[in-house]
N, C-alpha and C positions, 0 to 999 in steps of 0.2 A: 780470226774472228771478224764479224761484219764491222765492227766499231773501228777496225784497223784500216778500212778501205781508204786508199789515198785519193785526194782530189788532184787535178792537174793544174791548179792555180799557184801562182808564186807572188805573194805580197812582200817578200823579203823578211828581214828580221824584226822590222818594226811597221807591222801592217796599218797601224792607226796614223802613221805619218804619210801614207800614201794618199795624197790629196791633190791629184792633178787630173785634168780632163782626159788625157790619152790613156789613162789606166783601164778604162773600160775594155780596151782592145785585148788586154791580158786576162780579164776577168770572165770574159764569155768564151771559155774554152770548149773544146769538143765534148769533154765530159759533163760539163754544166749545161750546155746547149742540148745534149741528148736527153737530159732530165728536165728540160724547161716545160714541156708540155704536161709532165706529171705534176709539175707545180701549179700551172694555171687551170688544167682540165677544161678542155675546150667545151665540152657539153654543159658542164655546170657553170662556166663563166658565161656562155650564151644564154643561159636561164637567168642568171643574176643580172645581167646588163639589160636584158630584153631588147627592145628596139630603140633605146635612147639615142645612140649616135645616128642611127638611120633616120630617125624622125627629125632630129636636128638639122641634118643635111637636107633632107627632102623639103622641109618647110622653107628653106632658103633657096630651093630650086638647083641645088648643087648636082653636078653630073660627073665632073672630072676631079678626082680626089687624089692627093699625095699623101701616102702613109709613110711619115719620115722615121718612125720607130717601130718597124714592122715586126721586130723579133722573129718568132717562128711562124708568123703569117696569119694569126687568128683574126685580126680585124681586117686585113686585106681580102681574105677569103669571105668573111661575112659581108663586107661592103660589095664585093664583086657579086655574090649571090643575091644581093638587094638590088642589083641593076646598075651599080655605079662603075665608071671607067676608072680603074685604079692603077697607080703606079707604086710599086713597093720598094721602099729604101730603108736602108739601115747602115750604121757605121761599122757594124761587126760582120765580116764576111762568113763566120760559122753560122750566125743567125740567118743570113740570106740563103745559105745552102739548105738549111733546114725548112725555111719558108717555102722555097721552090718545091721540095719534096712533099711537103704537106699540101700545097696547092695541087700538085699533080695527082695525089692520092684522091682528091676531092673533085678531080676532073677539070682543074684550071691550070693554065699555064701563066703564072705570075710574071709580070715585067719587073725584074728586080734591078736595083741600081745600088752600088756601095757609095755612100756619100757622107762626108763630114758636114754637119750642119753649118758650120762656120764658112764653109765655101759651097753651099748647097746649090746655088744657081750656076756654079761651074759644071756641076755633074748632071743636073736635070734640066729638061728643056720645055719651054713653053710655060703658060700660066695655068693655074688651077683654081677651081671654085672653092676648094677646101684643102687645108692641110690638117692632118691629125697627127698628134704627137702624145701617145698613150702609153700605158703601163709604167708610169712613174719615171719615164725615161729622161726628162728634162733635168732631173736631179743628178745626172752624171757630169753636168757642166759645173766645174769647181771654182771658176772666178767670174766676176761680173762681166768682164770684157766679153768672155766667151758667151755668156748668156744673152748679153745685149746684141752681139753679132748674130748669134743663132736666130734670135727673134726677128732681127731685121731682114735675115735671109728668108725666114718664113713669110714675112709681110711682103717682100718683094716677089716671092713666088705666086702670090695670090692675085686673081683678077681684082678689079677695083671694088667689087662688092663681095669679095670672098670672106671665108670664115676660117679662123684657127680654133681647133679644139685641142686643148692640152690639159693633161691631168697631173696630179701629184698626190703623194701621201699627205695625210694631216700632221705635218711635222710640228705645227704649233702645240698640239695636244702632247705629242711624244716628248718634246723638250720641256714643256711647262708642267706636265702632270704625270708623265711615264707612259710606257707603252702598253696598249691593249688593242685587240682586234677581234672583230666578229668573224673574220675569214669568210665573209659572205660574198665579197666582191674581189675580182681579180685573181687572187691566189686561192683557187677553190680545190686544189687537189687534196684527196684523202691521205691521212697519215704523213703529210709533209709539214714539218715545223718551221715556221718563219718567225724570228725574233731579232731585236737588235743586240749586238754584242758590245757596242759602244756608241754613245751618243754625246756629242757636244755641239756648240754652236757652229762648228766648221765641219762635222763629219757625222754621218749616220752609217754605221757599219753593221749591216744585216747579215745574219747567218741563216742558211737554208739547210735543214737536216732531212734526208730522205730514208725511207724504210730499210734500204739496204746497208745503212750505217755510214753512207757517204755524206759530206757536208762540204758546202760552198759559201763564199762570202761575196758581197758587193759593198764597195765604198761609195757612198753617195753624199751629196751636200743637202743638208736639212733646209729645204726651202720654206719660208713662212708665206702664207697665203697673200697677205697684204704686199709683201715685196714682190711676188710674182705679178700681181694685178698692177702694181705700179709700173714695173718694167714694161709690161704690155702697153700701158697708155703712153709711156714715154717714146716707145718705138713708133706709135702712130694709131693703135687700135682705139677706137672711140667709145665703143660700147662692149662692156664686158659683164657677162652674167656667170656667176660662180654657183655651181650645184654641190651639194654635199651627198655623196653616195647616190647620185642620180636625182636627188630631191631638191625642189626649189626652195623649201623652207627647212631649217634644221638649227639645232644648237650647235654653235662653234666647236664644242669639244666632242660631239658625237660621231661625225663621219670618219670612216678610215681613209677615204679619199675625197679630194676635191676635183672637180672638172670645170675649167674655165672655157667658156665659149665667147670667143672675141671677134667682133665684126670689123672688117676693114671699111665697110661702106661709110662714107662721109655723111654726117648729119649736119647740115648747115645751121649755124646758130646755137648749137648745143655745146656747153662747157664741158671740157675733158676732166 
């Protein structure tokens, strides 16, 4: 029966106790990565996002972009087709293989780099006008030291007037009021069920069910919006704008996702 299809992940006997940053390497297995594009649906995701990221980068004059959470390559390809010079990075080798294949199918040869964010500048070269960390990826970091180190590496990889764009789920609403989702943004695939299997202040364990009966999980840290903004400021980003589902104004409980746009450019005399 379809319901008995086995996934190739292994969280051990107590999956809710797996709360470490390195676990993502075991989560993005070949089986899960092969289904990732069914989950996000490139065409529908392109429609839902529109040109938000492209416009944010263009209005800052960005040309060279580092996509540090490339996944299967959706944003790298979108940005390349918009005329940006893109380097495609990810910590999961299976994702990079899929991203390269997806790029080639669309006529692009992606420059892929496997990189641990905490040592990002060891593995990438030069400076960038923009770093993008999308797809709720920053939530894979499970302790504050890792988060601070990763943000410091992003900051260092930027030119003096560069920008970091980082997104996250609206975990505040999930933890305070329960889970609901419009499934309008990010995960746009038809007949794919996404829901939390467990949520507490230190873990959001999400379940992904596919039409063939297979299911996969991701263990992630539930980042609160104000906390992420504070860390960004403390690392050095002076001006941070946060959008809710790509909108500038919103009720805090409404968006499925927050998008933080953080400028490195120094503004003299402005209080942080």
